[in-house]
C-alpha atoms as one frame of an Amber mdcrd trajectory, in Angstrom:
protein
   5.307   2.433  18.219   2.254   0.610  19.566   0.265  -0.692  16.632  -2.694
  -3.083  16.310  -0.126  -5.926  15.938   1.853  -4.946  19.037   4.972  -2.779
  19.376   6.812  -2.213  16.009   9.963  -0.157  15.747   9.906   2.365  12.770
  13.064   4.275  11.559  11.901   7.767  11.039  14.806   8.178   8.475  13.006
   5.406   6.493   9.535   7.068   6.622   7.414   7.247   3.531   6.108  10.753
   2.642   2.788  11.068   0.900   2.989  14.563  -0.559  -0.760  14.662  -1.256
  -1.852  12.423   1.505  -4.201   9.406   0.994  -7.594  10.317  -0.353 -10.118
  10.477   2.423  -7.400  10.659   5.230  -6.489  14.405   5.599  -3.479  15.261
   7.674  -1.744  11.741   7.339   1.413  12.263   5.309   4.142  10.268   7.049
   4.000   6.526   7.159   6.258   3.607   8.162   6.271   0.257   6.428   7.033
  -2.928   8.234   6.376  -6.656   8.123   3.585  -7.737  10.256   4.736  -9.919
  13.193   3.514 -13.421  12.528   4.231 -16.907  13.365   3.617 -18.023   9.859
   5.304 -16.665   6.651   3.316 -13.846   5.134   3.676 -11.243   2.469   1.321
  -8.775   4.219   2.821  -5.566   5.462   1.675  -2.838   7.827   1.506   0.743
   6.457   1.397   2.727   9.751   0.885   6.489  10.024   3.621   7.924  12.138
   2.133  11.450  13.071  -0.671  11.286  13.907  -0.280   7.477  14.617  -3.952
   6.336  14.775  -4.211   5.133  11.306  -2.867   1.892   9.537  -3.490  -0.155
   6.629  -2.553  -3.750   5.749  -0.950  -3.848   2.303   0.359  -6.421  -0.007
   3.300  -5.883  -2.318   2.219  -6.125  -5.854   4.172  -8.605  -8.160   4.087
  -7.369 -11.697   4.584 -11.077 -12.869   1.110 -11.807 -11.858  -0.106  -9.420
 -14.698  -3.217  -8.333 -12.622  -2.431  -4.691 -13.661  -1.803  -4.003 -17.290
   1.888  -3.048 -17.904   0.656  -0.078 -19.879  -1.412   1.163 -16.993   1.578
   0.825 -14.590   3.867   2.807 -17.123   1.131   5.427 -17.442   1.088   5.746
 -13.645   4.869   6.022 -13.415   4.933   8.569 -15.981   2.200  10.582 -14.324
   3.905  10.352 -10.880   7.426  10.844 -12.389   8.794   7.665 -10.959  11.596
   5.675 -12.566  10.640   2.118 -13.199  13.716   0.803 -11.307  12.650   2.858
  -8.284   9.172   1.674  -8.147   7.439  -0.489  -5.598   3.555  -1.019  -5.655
   1.406  -1.876  -2.715  -2.159  -2.985  -2.643  -4.339  -2.032   0.368  -5.907
  -5.319   1.636  -9.343  -5.840   3.351 -10.366  -8.909   5.329 -14.045  -9.706
   5.718 -15.508 -12.378   7.735 -17.629 -14.779   5.685 -19.146 -17.278   8.046
 -16.368 -19.305   9.615 -13.716 -17.954   7.210 -12.233 -14.710   6.003 -12.341
 -13.291   2.375  -9.291 -11.338   1.536  -9.563  -8.690  -1.119  -7.128  -6.027
  -2.416  -7.838  -2.547  -3.902  -6.673  -2.834  -7.596  -8.406   0.383  -8.452
  -6.118   2.582  -6.310  -2.696   1.052  -5.683   0.048   2.809  -3.782   3.067
   3.738  -5.856   6.274   4.247  -3.939   9.335   6.000  -5.327  12.033   4.074
  -3.422  14.800   6.568  -4.332  13.206   9.593  -2.504  10.793   7.600  -0.203
   7.702   9.347  -1.585   4.329   7.587  -2.185   1.008   8.271  -3.728  -2.152
   6.304  -3.830  -2.977   6.508  -7.603  -6.450   6.033  -8.715  -6.510   4.120
 -12.126  -8.154   6.214 -14.660 -10.381   3.359 -15.995 -12.878   1.088 -14.302
 -11.154  -2.121 -15.334  -9.690  -2.719 -11.916 -12.008  -3.554  -8.878 -11.836
  -1.851  -5.466 -12.468  -5.401  -3.991 -10.456  -7.850  -6.046 -10.806 -11.166
  -4.219  -7.569 -13.171  -3.661
């Protein structure tokens, strides 16, 4: 598939299904997840809509060890979404903004993406409190 980062191959058998879509993006339910081709080591990934294929997000895998999201809030989300902790992956949507000669990178901590790796389903879950910022600067 042709993406904004060049041609990337996605295995349709590994597609992620968003049963409720992503808020604000009606009609986009099937996505591929891939590393972004880069000459340098990076943790950023591409969440690419598959059909239609004109939408993509840059995402960053969330590491629970950072403690940026309270464990009790993650547990509540997992319970609400019915995801077993051992089958959970969390992604944060990243934004890059030009600030003079550099870029500011932020992630959406308020609405992380929870992936059930066992059945390849995903949801963008809006945290029920305002403790988390939509633009959390990295």
